C-alpha atoms as an extended CHARMM CRD file, in Angstrom:
* protein
*
       257  EXT
         1         1  MET       CA            -32.3900000000       11.1890000000      -14.3000000000  PROA      1               0.0000000000
         2         2  THR       CA            -35.3410000000        8.8180000000      -14.5950000000  PROA      2               0.0000000000
         3         3  GLN       CA            -33.5140000000        6.4330000000      -16.9070000000  PROA      3               0.0000000000
         4         4  GLU       CA            -30.5140000000        6.1670000000      -14.5500000000  PROA      4               0.0000000000
         5         5  HSD       CA            -32.8680000000        5.5750000000      -11.6210000000  PROA      5               0.0000000000
         6         6  GLU       CA            -34.5560000000        2.6980000000      -13.4320000000  PROA      6               0.0000000000
         7         7  GLU       CA            -31.1650000000        1.1660000000      -14.2870000000  PROA      7               0.0000000000
         8         8  TYR       CA            -30.0720000000        1.3040000000      -10.6460000000  PROA      8               0.0000000000
         9         9  LYS       CA            -33.3500000000       -0.2680000000       -9.5230000000  PROA      9               0.0000000000
        10        10  ARG       CA            -32.7750000000       -3.1730000000      -11.9060000000  PROA      10              0.0000000000
        11        11  GLU       CA            -29.1280000000       -3.5500000000      -10.8910000000  PROA      11              0.0000000000
        12        12  PHE       CA            -29.8760000000       -3.4670000000       -7.1410000000  PROA      12              0.0000000000
        13        13  PRO       CA            -33.3030000000       -5.0920000000       -6.7460000000  PROA      13              0.0000000000
        14        14  ASP       CA            -32.9020000000       -5.6630000000       -2.9920000000  PROA      14              0.0000000000
        15        15  VAL       CA            -32.5160000000       -1.9550000000       -2.2110000000  PROA      15              0.0000000000
        16        16  VAL       CA            -35.6080000000       -0.1650000000       -0.8630000000  PROA      16              0.0000000000
        17        17  TRP       CA            -36.0300000000        3.0820000000       -2.7790000000  PROA      17              0.0000000000
        18        18  ARG       CA            -37.6920000000        5.8080000000       -0.7020000000  PROA      18              0.0000000000
        19        19  PRO       CA            -39.4030000000        8.6120000000       -2.6450000000  PROA      19              0.0000000000
        20        20  TYR       CA            -38.6210000000       12.2490000000       -1.8990000000  PROA      20              0.0000000000
        21        21  GLU       CA            -42.0840000000       12.8430000000       -0.4450000000  PROA      21              0.0000000000
        22        22  GLU       CA            -41.2840000000       10.2510000000        2.2180000000  PROA      22              0.0000000000
        23        23  THR       CA            -37.9320000000       11.7470000000        3.2540000000  PROA      23              0.0000000000
        24        24  LYS       CA            -38.2970000000       15.5140000000        2.7830000000  PROA      24              0.0000000000
        25        25  GLU       CA            -39.3920000000       16.0230000000        6.4160000000  PROA      25              0.0000000000
        26        26  LEU       CA            -36.6460000000       13.7710000000        7.7880000000  PROA      26              0.0000000000
        27        27  GLY       CA            -33.0120000000       14.4080000000        8.5480000000  PROA      27              0.0000000000
        28        28  GLN       CA            -30.1330000000       12.0830000000        7.8160000000  PROA      28              0.0000000000
        29        29  ILE       CA            -26.8910000000       10.9870000000        9.4030000000  PROA      29              0.0000000000
        30        30  VAL       CA            -24.0020000000        9.9190000000        7.1890000000  PROA      30              0.0000000000
        31        31  LEU       CA            -21.1160000000        8.0810000000        8.8440000000  PROA      31              0.0000000000
        32        32  VAL       CA            -17.8750000000        7.6580000000        6.8800000000  PROA      32              0.0000000000
        33        33  SER       CA            -15.4990000000        5.1120000000        8.3830000000  PROA      33              0.0000000000
        34        34  HSD       CA            -11.8230000000        5.0240000000        7.3770000000  PROA      34              0.0000000000
        35        35  ASN       CA            -10.6260000000        1.5430000000        8.3530000000  PROA      35              0.0000000000
        36        36  GLY       CA             -7.0640000000        0.2730000000        8.6290000000  PROA      36              0.0000000000
        37        37  ARG       CA             -3.9580000000        1.4460000000        6.7860000000  PROA      37              0.0000000000
        38        38  SER       CA             -3.0980000000        1.6460000000        3.1250000000  PROA      38              0.0000000000
        39        39  PRO       CA             -0.4680000000       -0.8010000000        1.7920000000  PROA      39              0.0000000000
        40        40  ARG       CA              3.2000000000       -0.0350000000        2.2170000000  PROA      40              0.0000000000
        41        41  LYS       CA              5.9050000000       -0.4760000000       -0.4090000000  PROA      41              0.0000000000
        42        42  GLU       CA              8.9780000000       -2.6830000000       -0.1770000000  PROA      42              0.0000000000
        43        43  ASP       CA             11.8390000000       -3.4630000000       -2.5270000000  PROA      43              0.0000000000
        44        44  ARG       CA             11.7360000000       -6.5380000000       -4.7490000000  PROA      44              0.0000000000
        45        45  MET       CA             15.3300000000       -7.3100000000       -5.6720000000  PROA      45              0.0000000000
        46        46  ILE       CA             16.1690000000       -8.8710000000       -9.0350000000  PROA      46              0.0000000000
        47        47  ASP       CA             19.8120000000       -9.9750000000       -9.3830000000  PROA      47              0.0000000000
        48        48  VAL       CA             21.0060000000      -10.2290000000      -12.9850000000  PROA      48              0.0000000000
        49        49  PRO       CA             24.2950000000      -12.1520000000      -13.4810000000  PROA      49              0.0000000000
        50        50  VAL       CA             26.4300000000      -11.2390000000      -16.5050000000  PROA      50              0.0000000000
        51        51  SER       CA             28.7400000000      -14.2560000000      -16.3390000000  PROA      51              0.0000000000
        52        52  LEU       CA             28.4590000000      -17.9730000000      -15.6050000000  PROA      52              0.0000000000
        53        53  ASP       CA             30.2660000000      -17.8130000000      -12.2420000000  PROA      53              0.0000000000
        54        54  ALA       CA             28.0430000000      -14.8710000000      -11.2680000000  PROA      54              0.0000000000
        55        55  LEU       CA             24.9960000000      -16.9780000000      -12.1430000000  PROA      55              0.0000000000
        56        56  ASN       CA             26.2060000000      -19.7430000000       -9.8270000000  PROA      56              0.0000000000
        57        57  LEU       CA             26.8480000000      -17.2070000000       -7.0590000000  PROA      57              0.0000000000
        58        58  VAL       CA             23.3590000000      -15.7160000000       -7.3920000000  PROA      58              0.0000000000
        59        59  LEU       CA             21.7040000000      -19.1570000000       -7.3540000000  PROA      59              0.0000000000
        60        60  ILE       CA             23.6630000000      -20.2570000000       -4.2740000000  PROA      60              0.0000000000
        61        61  SER       CA             23.0060000000      -16.9700000000       -2.4750000000  PROA      61              0.0000000000
        62        62  HSD       CA             19.2660000000      -17.1630000000       -3.1310000000  PROA      62              0.0000000000
        63        63  ALA       CA             19.1000000000      -20.8120000000       -2.1030000000  PROA      63              0.0000000000
        64        64  LEU       CA             20.8330000000      -20.1140000000        1.2150000000  PROA      64              0.0000000000
        65        65  GLY       CA             18.7080000000      -17.1220000000        2.2120000000  PROA      65              0.0000000000
        66        66  SER       CA             15.6190000000      -16.6930000000        0.1020000000  PROA      66              0.0000000000
        67        67  TYR       CA             13.4210000000      -15.6820000000        3.0420000000  PROA      67              0.0000000000
        68        68  GLN       CA             12.9750000000      -11.9500000000        3.7070000000  PROA      68              0.0000000000
        69        69  ARG       CA             16.0280000000      -11.0420000000        1.6820000000  PROA      69              0.0000000000
        70        70  GLU       CA             14.5610000000       -7.6330000000        0.7040000000  PROA      70              0.0000000000
        71        71  THR       CA             13.9030000000       -6.5350000000        4.3040000000  PROA      71              0.0000000000
        72        72  ASN       CA             16.9050000000       -8.1080000000        6.0420000000  PROA      72              0.0000000000
        73        73  PRO       CA             19.7280000000       -5.4910000000        6.2830000000  PROA      73              0.0000000000
        74        74  GLY       CA             22.3720000000       -8.0750000000        7.2490000000  PROA      74              0.0000000000
        75        75  ARG       CA             21.3880000000      -10.2850000000        4.3440000000  PROA      75              0.0000000000
        76        76  ARG       CA             21.5660000000       -7.4070000000        1.8850000000  PROA      76              0.0000000000
        77        77  ALA       CA             24.9720000000       -6.2660000000        3.1900000000  PROA      77              0.0000000000
        78        78  ALA       CA             26.4400000000       -9.7600000000        2.8140000000  PROA      78              0.0000000000
        79        79  GLU       CA             25.1090000000      -10.0960000000       -0.7210000000  PROA      79              0.0000000000
        80        80  SER       CA             26.4550000000       -6.6590000000       -1.6450000000  PROA      80              0.0000000000
        81        81  ALA       CA             29.9500000000       -7.6580000000       -0.5000000000  PROA      81              0.0000000000
        82        82  LEU       CA             29.8350000000      -10.9870000000       -2.3520000000  PROA      82              0.0000000000
        83        83  TYR       CA             28.4900000000       -9.4710000000       -5.5590000000  PROA      83              0.0000000000
        84        84  GLY       CA             31.0300000000       -6.6550000000       -5.3520000000  PROA      84              0.0000000000
        85        85  LEU       CA             33.9250000000       -9.1200000000       -5.1050000000  PROA      85              0.0000000000
        86        86  ASN       CA             32.5290000000      -11.1030000000       -8.0170000000  PROA      86              0.0000000000
        87        87  GLY       CA             31.9800000000       -7.9450000000      -10.0370000000  PROA      87              0.0000000000
        88        88  HSD       CA             29.4990000000       -9.4100000000      -12.5270000000  PROA      88              0.0000000000
        89        89  VAL       CA             26.0940000000       -8.9980000000      -10.8600000000  PROA      89              0.0000000000
        90        90  VAL       CA             23.6560000000       -6.1720000000      -11.5830000000  PROA      90              0.0000000000
        91        91  ARG       CA             20.9210000000       -5.6330000000       -8.9870000000  PROA      91              0.0000000000
        92        92  VAL       CA             17.5840000000       -4.0940000000       -9.9830000000  PROA      92              0.0000000000
        93        93  ALA       CA             15.0540000000       -2.9280000000       -7.3620000000  PROA      93              0.0000000000
        94        94  ILE       CA             11.3390000000       -2.8730000000       -8.2220000000  PROA      94              0.0000000000
        95        95  PRO       CA              8.6710000000       -1.6310000000       -5.7510000000  PROA      95              0.0000000000
        96        96  MET       CA              6.0520000000       -4.0910000000       -4.5350000000  PROA      96              0.0000000000
        97        97  LEU       CA              2.9720000000       -3.4870000000       -2.4000000000  PROA      97              0.0000000000
        98        98  VAL       CA              2.4810000000       -5.1810000000        0.9620000000  PROA      98              0.0000000000
        99        99  PRO       CA             -1.2510000000       -5.0290000000        1.8690000000  PROA      99              0.0000000000
       100       100  GLN       CA             -2.2520000000       -4.2100000000        5.4490000000  PROA      100             0.0000000000
       101       101  LYS       CA             -5.8610000000       -5.3750000000        5.3610000000  PROA      101             0.0000000000
       102       102  THR       CA             -8.1670000000       -4.1390000000        8.0790000000  PROA      102             0.0000000000
       103       103  PRO       CA             -9.7630000000       -6.7970000000       10.2940000000  PROA      103             0.0000000000
       104       104  ILE       CA            -13.0320000000       -4.7880000000       10.2860000000  PROA      104             0.0000000000
       105       105  ALA       CA            -15.8170000000       -6.3090000000        8.2100000000  PROA      105             0.0000000000
       106       106  TYR       CA            -18.4530000000       -3.5820000000        8.7270000000  PROA      106             0.0000000000
       107       107  GLY       CA            -19.7550000000       -1.0610000000       11.2190000000  PROA      107             0.0000000000
       108       108  GLU       CA            -23.0650000000       -1.1990000000       13.0830000000  PROA      108             0.0000000000
       109       109  VAL       CA            -24.6070000000        2.2900000000       13.3790000000  PROA      109             0.0000000000
       110       110  MET       CA            -27.6280000000        3.0980000000       15.5680000000  PROA      110             0.0000000000
       111       111  LEU       CA            -29.6580000000        6.2200000000       16.3330000000  PROA      111             0.0000000000
       112       112  ILE       CA            -31.5880000000        6.0230000000       19.6260000000  PROA      112             0.0000000000
       113       113  GLY       CA            -34.0220000000        8.7730000000       20.6400000000  PROA      113             0.0000000000
       114       114  GLN       CA            -37.5820000000        9.5900000000       21.6640000000  PROA      114             0.0000000000
       115       115  ALA       CA            -38.7630000000        9.2080000000       18.0650000000  PROA      115             0.0000000000
       116       116  GLY       CA            -37.4800000000        5.6320000000       17.9940000000  PROA      116             0.0000000000
       117       117  SER       CA            -34.3450000000        3.7520000000       17.0750000000  PROA      117             0.0000000000
       118       118  PHE       CA            -32.8250000000        3.3770000000       13.6140000000  PROA      118             0.0000000000
       119       119  GLN       CA            -30.0480000000        1.0530000000       12.5310000000  PROA      119             0.0000000000
       120       120  ALA       CA            -27.8170000000        0.5220000000        9.4890000000  PROA      120             0.0000000000
       121       121  HSD       CA            -24.5890000000       -1.2540000000        8.5280000000  PROA      121             0.0000000000
       122       122  THR       CA            -21.7060000000        0.4110000000        6.7620000000  PROA      122             0.0000000000
       123       123  GLU       CA            -21.0860000000       -0.6090000000        3.1590000000  PROA      123             0.0000000000
       124       124  LEU       CA            -17.8170000000       -0.5960000000        1.2630000000  PROA      124             0.0000000000
       125       125  MET       CA            -17.4420000000        2.6540000000       -0.6730000000  PROA      125             0.0000000000
       126       126  GLN       CA            -13.7830000000        2.4540000000       -1.7310000000  PROA      126             0.0000000000
       127       127  ASN       CA            -11.1330000000       -0.2720000000       -1.4860000000  PROA      127             0.0000000000
       128       128  VAL       CA             -7.9940000000        1.8700000000       -1.3520000000  PROA      128             0.0000000000
       129       129  THR       CA             -5.6580000000       -1.1440000000       -1.3630000000  PROA      129             0.0000000000
       130       130  ALA       CA             -7.2010000000       -2.4510000000       -4.6010000000  PROA      130             0.0000000000
       131       131  VAL       CA             -6.8420000000        0.9950000000       -6.2020000000  PROA      131             0.0000000000
       132       132  ALA       CA             -3.1730000000        1.1710000000       -5.1520000000  PROA      132             0.0000000000
       133       133  GLU       CA             -2.4790000000       -2.3020000000       -6.5590000000  PROA      133             0.0000000000
       134       134  ARG       CA             -4.1230000000       -1.4390000000       -9.8790000000  PROA      134             0.0000000000
       135       135  SER       CA             -2.2470000000        1.8650000000      -10.0760000000  PROA      135             0.0000000000
       136       136  LEU       CA              1.1280000000        0.2100000000       -9.4700000000  PROA      136             0.0000000000
       137       137  SER       CA              0.3220000000       -2.5330000000      -11.9770000000  PROA      137             0.0000000000
       138       138  ASP       CA             -0.4670000000        0.0680000000      -14.6510000000  PROA      138             0.0000000000
       139       139  ARG       CA              2.8430000000        1.8640000000      -14.0560000000  PROA      139             0.0000000000
       140       140  LEU       CA              5.0360000000       -1.1930000000      -13.4880000000  PROA      140             0.0000000000
       141       141  ALA       CA              6.3520000000       -1.4470000000      -17.0590000000  PROA      141             0.0000000000
       142       142  GLY       CA              7.6530000000        2.1330000000      -17.0350000000  PROA      142             0.0000000000
       143       143  ILE       CA              9.0500000000        1.7630000000      -13.5180000000  PROA      143             0.0000000000
       144       144  SER       CA             10.9030000000       -1.4220000000      -14.5430000000  PROA      144             0.0000000000
       145       145  VAL       CA             12.5040000000        0.2400000000      -17.5820000000  PROA      145             0.0000000000
       146       146  LYS       CA             13.7690000000        3.1280000000      -15.4430000000  PROA      146             0.0000000000
       147       147  ALA       CA             15.0130000000        0.7340000000      -12.7430000000  PROA      147             0.0000000000
       148       148  VAL       CA             17.0080000000       -1.3180000000      -15.2640000000  PROA      148             0.0000000000
       149       149  ALA       CA             18.5040000000        1.8350000000      -16.7800000000  PROA      149             0.0000000000
       150       150  ARG       CA             19.4720000000        3.1240000000      -13.3220000000  PROA      150             0.0000000000
       151       151  ALA       CA             21.1430000000       -0.1580000000      -12.3570000000  PROA      151             0.0000000000
       152       152  VAL       CA             23.0510000000       -0.3880000000      -15.6410000000  PROA      152             0.0000000000
       153       153  VAL       CA             24.3480000000        3.1770000000      -15.2860000000  PROA      153             0.0000000000
       154       154  LYS       CA             25.5950000000        2.4970000000      -11.7350000000  PROA      154             0.0000000000
       155       155  TYR       CA             27.2660000000       -0.7390000000      -12.8310000000  PROA      155             0.0000000000
       156       156  SER       CA             28.9710000000        1.0330000000      -15.7550000000  PROA      156             0.0000000000
       157       157  MET       CA             30.1710000000        3.8210000000      -13.4750000000  PROA      157             0.0000000000
       158       158  ALA       CA             31.5850000000        1.2810000000      -10.9940000000  PROA      158             0.0000000000
       159       159  GLU       CA             33.3440000000       -0.5130000000      -13.8670000000  PROA      159             0.0000000000
       160       160  GLY       CA             34.8140000000        2.7910000000      -15.0280000000  PROA      160             0.0000000000
       161       161  VAL       CA             35.9950000000        3.6980000000      -11.5200000000  PROA      161             0.0000000000
       162       162  GLY       CA             37.8650000000        0.3920000000      -11.2580000000  PROA      162             0.0000000000
       163       163  ARG       CA             39.5680000000        0.8300000000      -14.6200000000  PROA      163             0.0000000000
       164       164  GLY       CA             40.4730000000        4.4290000000      -13.8480000000  PROA      164             0.0000000000
       165       165  ALA       CA             42.0330000000        3.4430000000      -10.5030000000  PROA      165             0.0000000000
       166       166  ARG       CA             44.0390000000        0.6710000000      -12.2140000000  PROA      166             0.0000000000
       167       167  MET       CA             45.4110000000        3.0560000000      -14.8140000000  PROA      167             0.0000000000
       168       168  ALA       CA             46.1970000000        5.7610000000      -12.2510000000  PROA      168             0.0000000000
       169       169  ALA       CA             48.0960000000        3.3780000000       -9.9560000000  PROA      169             0.0000000000
       170       170  GLY       CA             50.5730000000        2.2830000000      -12.6380000000  PROA      170             0.0000000000
       171       171  LYS       CA             51.7850000000       -1.0980000000      -13.8140000000  PROA      171             0.0000000000
       172       172  ASP       CA             53.0760000000       -2.4160000000      -10.4770000000  PROA      172             0.0000000000
       173       173  THR       CA             50.1050000000       -1.8560000000       -8.1590000000  PROA      173             0.0000000000
       174       174  GLY       CA             47.5040000000       -1.0680000000      -10.8020000000  PROA      174             0.0000000000
       175       175  PRO       CA             45.8340000000       -4.4990000000      -11.0100000000  PROA      175             0.0000000000
       176       176  LEU       CA             45.4940000000       -4.8050000000       -7.2260000000  PROA      176             0.0000000000
       177       177  VAL       CA             44.2950000000       -1.2270000000       -6.7420000000  PROA      177             0.0000000000
       178       178  GLY       CA             41.8830000000       -1.5680000000       -9.6470000000  PROA      178             0.0000000000
       179       179  LEU       CA             40.4810000000       -4.8060000000       -8.2210000000  PROA      179             0.0000000000
       180       180  ILE       CA             39.9640000000       -3.3180000000       -4.7550000000  PROA      180             0.0000000000
       181       181  VAL       CA             38.4730000000       -0.0290000000       -5.9630000000  PROA      181             0.0000000000
       182       182  GLY       CA             36.3200000000       -1.7550000000       -8.5800000000  PROA      182             0.0000000000
       183       183  SER       CA             35.0070000000       -4.2830000000       -6.0620000000  PROA      183             0.0000000000
       184       184  LEU       CA             34.1350000000       -1.5280000000       -3.5800000000  PROA      184             0.0000000000
       185       185  ALA       CA             32.4130000000        0.5070000000       -6.2880000000  PROA      185             0.0000000000
       186       186  LYS       CA             30.3720000000       -2.4740000000       -7.4990000000  PROA      186             0.0000000000
       187       187  ALA       CA             29.4770000000       -3.4220000000       -3.9260000000  PROA      187             0.0000000000
       188       188  TRP       CA             28.2450000000        0.1490000000       -3.4420000000  PROA      188             0.0000000000
       189       189  ALA       CA             26.2360000000       -0.0580000000       -6.6800000000  PROA      189             0.0000000000
       190       190  VAL       CA             24.5020000000       -3.2240000000       -5.4380000000  PROA      190             0.0000000000
       191       191  ALA       CA             23.9880000000       -1.9860000000       -1.8680000000  PROA      191             0.0000000000
       192       192  SER       CA             22.6160000000        1.4100000000       -2.9150000000  PROA      192             0.0000000000
       193       193  GLU       CA             20.0260000000        0.0100000000       -5.3160000000  PROA      193             0.0000000000
       194       194  GLU       CA             16.5910000000        0.9630000000       -4.0210000000  PROA      194             0.0000000000
       195       195  SER       CA             13.2190000000        1.5560000000       -5.6160000000  PROA      195             0.0000000000
       196       196  ASP       CA             10.9340000000        4.5420000000       -5.1400000000  PROA      196             0.0000000000
       197       197  LYS       CA              8.8320000000        3.5000000000       -2.1480000000  PROA      197             0.0000000000
       198       198  ARG       CA              7.0130000000        6.7810000000       -1.6020000000  PROA      198             0.0000000000
       199       199  SER       CA              3.3000000000        6.3470000000       -0.9480000000  PROA      199             0.0000000000
       200       200  TRP       CA              0.3960000000        8.0620000000        0.7710000000  PROA      200             0.0000000000
       201       201  ARG       CA              0.6030000000        6.2000000000        4.0750000000  PROA      201             0.0000000000
       202       202  THR       CA             -2.1120000000        8.2270000000        5.8440000000  PROA      202             0.0000000000
       203       203  LEU       CA             -4.8130000000        6.7010000000        3.6190000000  PROA      203             0.0000000000
       204       204  PRO       CA             -6.9490000000        3.8690000000        5.0010000000  PROA      204             0.0000000000
       205       205  ASP       CA             -7.2540000000        0.3430000000        3.6440000000  PROA      205             0.0000000000
       206       206  GLU       CA            -11.0120000000        0.7410000000        3.1150000000  PROA      206             0.0000000000
       207       207  ILE       CA            -13.5710000000        3.5360000000        3.2220000000  PROA      207             0.0000000000
       208       208  GLN       CA            -17.0530000000        2.4580000000        4.3250000000  PROA      208             0.0000000000
       209       209  ILE       CA            -20.2160000000        4.5070000000        4.5970000000  PROA      209             0.0000000000
       210       210  ALA       CA            -23.6170000000        4.2460000000        6.3280000000  PROA      210             0.0000000000
       211       211  ARG       CA            -26.6830000000        6.4870000000        6.0510000000  PROA      211             0.0000000000
       212       212  LEU       CA            -29.6750000000        6.6920000000        8.4020000000  PROA      212             0.0000000000
       213       213  TRP       CA            -32.8880000000        8.6940000000        7.9750000000  PROA      213             0.0000000000
       214       214  ALA       CA            -34.6610000000        9.8390000000       11.1400000000  PROA      214             0.0000000000
       215       215  PRO       CA            -37.3640000000       12.3150000000       12.2300000000  PROA      215             0.0000000000
       216       216  PRO       CA            -36.1580000000       15.6030000000       13.7440000000  PROA      216             0.0000000000
       217       217  GLY       CA            -35.0210000000       15.3630000000       17.3570000000  PROA      217             0.0000000000
       218       218  GLU       CA            -32.1340000000       14.5590000000       19.6520000000  PROA      218             0.0000000000
       219       219  TYR       CA            -30.4820000000       11.1460000000       19.3680000000  PROA      219             0.0000000000
       220       220  GLU       CA            -27.6720000000        9.1100000000       20.7530000000  PROA      220             0.0000000000
       221       221  LEU       CA            -25.4570000000        7.9500000000       17.9020000000  PROA      221             0.0000000000
       222       222  ARG       CA            -23.7270000000        4.6090000000       18.5220000000  PROA      222             0.0000000000
       223       223  ALA       CA            -21.2390000000        2.9050000000       16.2330000000  PROA      223             0.0000000000
       224       224  ARG       CA            -19.4340000000       -0.3640000000       16.7830000000  PROA      224             0.0000000000
       225       225  TYR       CA            -17.3600000000       -2.4830000000       14.4320000000  PROA      225             0.0000000000
       226       226  ALA       CA            -17.5710000000       -6.1760000000       13.6470000000  PROA      226             0.0000000000
       227       227  GLY       CA            -14.4870000000       -8.2400000000       12.8640000000  PROA      227             0.0000000000
       228       228  ARG       CA            -14.1060000000      -10.3870000000        9.7730000000  PROA      228             0.0000000000
       229       229  ASP       CA            -13.7550000000      -13.5020000000       11.9040000000  PROA      229             0.0000000000
       230       230  SER       CA            -16.0040000000      -12.8680000000       14.9150000000  PROA      230             0.0000000000
       231       231  GLY       CA            -16.6880000000      -10.4600000000       17.7350000000  PROA      231             0.0000000000
       232       232  HSD       CA            -16.2910000000       -6.7100000000       17.8260000000  PROA      232             0.0000000000
       233       233  ILE       CA            -13.1640000000       -4.6550000000       17.2940000000  PROA      233             0.0000000000
       234       234  GLY       CA            -12.0690000000       -1.4230000000       18.9240000000  PROA      234             0.0000000000
       235       235  ARG       CA            -14.0840000000        0.9320000000       21.0660000000  PROA      235             0.0000000000
       236       236  ASP       CA            -17.7510000000        1.8210000000       20.6480000000  PROA      236             0.0000000000
       237       237  VAL       CA            -18.3350000000        5.3590000000       19.3840000000  PROA      237             0.0000000000
       238       238  VAL       CA            -21.0700000000        7.3110000000       21.2030000000  PROA      238             0.0000000000
       239       239  LYS       CA            -22.1700000000       10.8500000000       20.2750000000  PROA      239             0.0000000000
       240       240  ILE       CA            -25.1970000000       13.0320000000       21.0580000000  PROA      240             0.0000000000
       241       241  VAL       CA            -26.6010000000       14.5510000000       17.8610000000  PROA      241             0.0000000000
       242       242  THR       CA            -29.5390000000       16.8090000000       17.0620000000  PROA      242             0.0000000000
       243       243  ILE       CA            -31.2730000000       16.2910000000       13.7240000000  PROA      243             0.0000000000
       244       244  ARG       CA            -33.4420000000       18.9260000000       12.0110000000  PROA      244             0.0000000000
       245       245  SER       CA            -35.8600000000       18.4430000000        9.1500000000  PROA      245             0.0000000000
       246       246  GLY       CA            -34.0610000000       18.2910000000        5.7860000000  PROA      246             0.0000000000
       247       247  GLU       CA            -30.6400000000       18.4240000000        7.4630000000  PROA      247             0.0000000000
       248       248  THR       CA            -27.6930000000       16.1470000000        6.6640000000  PROA      248             0.0000000000
       249       249  LYS       CA            -24.9690000000       15.6200000000        9.2570000000  PROA      249             0.0000000000
       250       250  LEU       CA            -21.6850000000       14.0200000000        8.3190000000  PROA      250             0.0000000000
       251       251  PHE       CA            -19.4770000000       12.1590000000       10.7940000000  PROA      251             0.0000000000
       252       252  SER       CA            -16.0680000000       10.6700000000       10.0800000000  PROA      252             0.0000000000
       253       253  GLU       CA            -14.3160000000        7.9670000000       12.0820000000  PROA      253             0.0000000000
       254       254  ARG       CA            -10.7360000000        6.6550000000       11.7840000000  PROA      254             0.0000000000
       255       255  MET       CA            -10.4120000000        3.0440000000       12.9290000000  PROA      255             0.0000000000
       256       256  LEU       CA             -6.9060000000        1.6660000000       13.4400000000  PROA      256             0.0000000000
       257       257  PRO       CA             -7.3050000000       -1.6160000000       15.3790000000  PROA      257             0.0000000000
């Protein structure tokens, strides 16, 4: 892979490349740090009016309580009741990502032993939040089509339930019964609208990695984490490790400050 090696050397000129002859008698420590939490999903509600009075109702409702409408249960219940009484609002729920960025900028890793001390900083290996955002963006068109179809089916079913109740109740009480049943069914259709918010919540926000070469021997491994603003975050990690020639030891840390 000589050609690939030359390409990497040109792309990363600041990296010191150590030949195999220099490292074959050494051992190495690899620290993988899983920092923070992956983004969570929340509902983004899109209210589609199908009449002029419904449009006015939606505009007024959004103007009065535009803040945190997706995550406020009381707000959603009130809107469901209002839209159900109006009967001409279709609600569509689309998932959106809420990042939970880690405050950790990097980790400081040290090996301290009789053969000397060795130090390295962790480097970003994978931005899980960015991958999740790109994945959702790629699938958003298909998710939106399914969400619209789901909302339309529920609205049509609620409309049918209201008409069926009006016909079953007869001429005298039919209009009133149909109005009540139809309003309840449409309120349920609005209130029950929810997107697929399943996600792999045990993943971290970022995965960082550090590698240290050291002569064979016993060392104290120390790791501490620097914040993005200033200072250090969380506890210092201390382990006693023994390194042999040609050996690679892998350590994994989960940081949830």
